[in-house]
C-alpha positions in Angstrom: 234.5 -67.6 113.9 232.8 -70.9 114.3 230.4 -72.3 116.9 231.6 -74.8 119.4 230.4 -76.6 122.4 233.0 -77.2 125.1 232.2 -79.9 127.6 234.1 -79.5 130.9 233.9 -82.5 133.3 235.0 -81.7 136.8 235.7 -84.5 139.4 237.2 -84.7 142.8 240.9 -85.9 142.8 241.5 -89.4 144.0 241.9 -89.5 147.8 239.6 -86.5 148.3 236.4 -87.6 150.2 233.3 -87.8 148.0 230.3 -88.2 150.3 227.7 -88.0 147.5 229.5 -90.8 145.6 229.8 -92.9 148.7 226.1 -92.5 149.6 225.1 -93.5 146.0 227.6 -96.4 146.0 226.0 -97.8 149.2 222.5 -97.4 147.8 223.6 -99.2 144.6 225.0 -102.1 146.6 221.8 -102.4 148.6 220.1 -102.8 145.2 222.3 -105.7 144.4 224.8 -104.0 142.1 228.4 -104.9 142.7 230.9 -102.1 142.0 234.4 -101.5 143.0 234.2 -97.6 143.2 232.1 -94.7 142.3 232.9 -91.0 141.7 230.6 -88.1 141.2 231.3 -85.5 138.6 229.9 -82.2 137.5 229.5 -81.6 133.7 229.3 -78.2 132.2 228.4 -77.6 128.6 229.5 -74.2 127.2 228.4 -72.9 123.9 230.8 -70.4 122.4 232.3 -68.9 119.3 236.0 -69.3 118.6 238.4 -69.1 115.7 239.1 -72.9 115.8 238.7 -75.8 118.2 242.0 -75.1 119.9 240.9 -71.6 120.8 237.6 -72.9 122.1 239.4 -75.5 124.3 241.8 -72.8 125.6 238.9 -70.7 126.7 237.1 -73.6 128.3 240.2 -74.6 130.2 240.6 -71.0 131.4 236.9 -71.1 132.6 237.7 -74.4 134.5 240.8 -73.1 136.1 239.4 -69.7 137.1 235.8 -70.8 138.3 234.5 -74.3 137.4 237.2 -76.3 139.2 239.3 -75.8 142.3 242.7 -77.2 141.1 243.6 -78.2 144.7 240.9 -80.8 144.9 239.5 -81.2 141.4 240.7 -82.7 138.1 238.9 -81.6 134.9 238.7 -82.7 131.3 237.8 -80.5 128.3 236.3 -81.8 125.1 235.2 -79.5 122.2 232.9 -80.3 119.4 231.8 -78.0 116.5 228.2 -77.2 116.6 226.3 -77.5 113.4 
């Protein structure tokens, strides 16, 4: 077993209202920043032991599907890195 950190990034799917991002976008525009769009995300870092990086990614994806993300309204990405 090796030690890994799985980073799960969860975001609303395009077309789903994101009031937090809209409020932040308007505030940034008031500060003079020009931007086309802004989306908010949640990022989870999970430290776990697994046989290899693929097994760690598989476990993190299961976590995302079962709890961290609602597949009806969220997309998610999983990145895995070995911890030293």
